[in-house]
C-alpha positions in Angstrom: 29.8 -64.4 0.4 26.6 -62.3 0.2 28.4 -59.4 1.9 31.2 -59.5 -0.7 28.7 -59.4 -3.6 26.8 -56.6 -1.9 29.9 -54.4 -1.5 31.1 -55.3 -5.0 27.8 -54.1 -6.4 27.9 -51.0 -4.2 31.5 -50.3 -5.3 30.5 -50.5 -9.0 27.2 -48.7 -8.6 28.4 -45.6 -10.7 29.5 -47.9 -13.5 26.1 -49.7 -13.4 24.2 -46.4 -13.5 26.3 -45.0 -16.3 26.5 -48.1 -18.5 24.3 -46.6 -21.2 26.1 -43.2 -21.4 28.4 -42.2 -24.2 31.3 -41.9 -21.6 30.6 -45.3 -20.0 34.2 -46.4 -20.4 35.5 -43.3 -18.7 33.0 -43.7 -15.8 34.1 -47.3 -15.4 37.8 -46.5 -15.4 37.4 -43.7 -12.8 35.3 -46.0 -10.8 37.7 -48.9 -11.1 40.9 -46.9 -10.5 39.8 -44.2 -8.1 36.6 -45.7 -6.6 38.5 -46.9 -3.5 38.8 -43.3 -2.5 35.6 -41.7 -1.5 36.2 -38.7 -3.7 36.8 -40.9 -6.8 33.6 -42.9 -6.1 31.5 -39.8 -5.6 33.0 -38.2 -8.8 32.2 -41.3 -10.8 28.7 -41.4 -9.3 28.1 -37.7 -10.2 29.4 -38.3 -13.7 27.2 -41.3 -14.2 24.1 -39.3 -13.0 24.8 -36.3 -15.2 22.8 -35.8 -18.3 24.2 -36.7 -21.7 22.2 -34.2 -23.6 23.7 -30.7 -24.1 21.4 -27.8 -23.4 19.6 -26.6 -26.6 20.3 -23.0 -27.5 17.9 -21.1 -29.5 18.9 -17.8 -31.0 16.4 -15.0 -31.9 16.4 -14.0 -35.6 17.5 -10.5 -36.4 14.0 -9.7 -37.8 12.4 -9.6 -34.4 10.2 -12.7 -34.8 7.8 -14.0 -32.1 8.4 -17.0 -30.0 6.1 -19.3 -28.1 6.2 -18.7 -24.3 5.6 -22.3 -23.6 8.1 -24.2 -25.8 10.2 -21.3 -27.3 9.5 -22.3 -30.9 9.5 -19.4 -33.5 6.1 -18.6 -34.9 4.4 -16.0 -37.0 0.8 -17.1 -36.2 -1.3 -16.5 -33.1 -0.9 -20.2 -32.1 2.3 -22.1 -31.9 2.6 -24.7 -34.6 4.9 -26.9 -32.3 2.8 -27.1 -29.1 -0.5 -25.4 -30.0 -0.3 -22.7 -27.2 -1.6 -19.2 -27.8 1.3 -16.8 -28.4 
């Protein structure tokens, strides 16, 4: 009985890891339907471990402003107002 529960938890590990993601239902369905194949299980695991946040893009203004080298925030002063670093 213990072995069955262990393998059941191992099988649904991607679903458990991705349960708080916005695509949790998709991860669960891929894990449920294709997890019996090694490729489906690995894809579900990679999807569950992938970050939810899109990469933030910052565009430079046309006026040629200055940016903080530490955090990338635009600034006009010698010190960054976001992180306090010297520009």
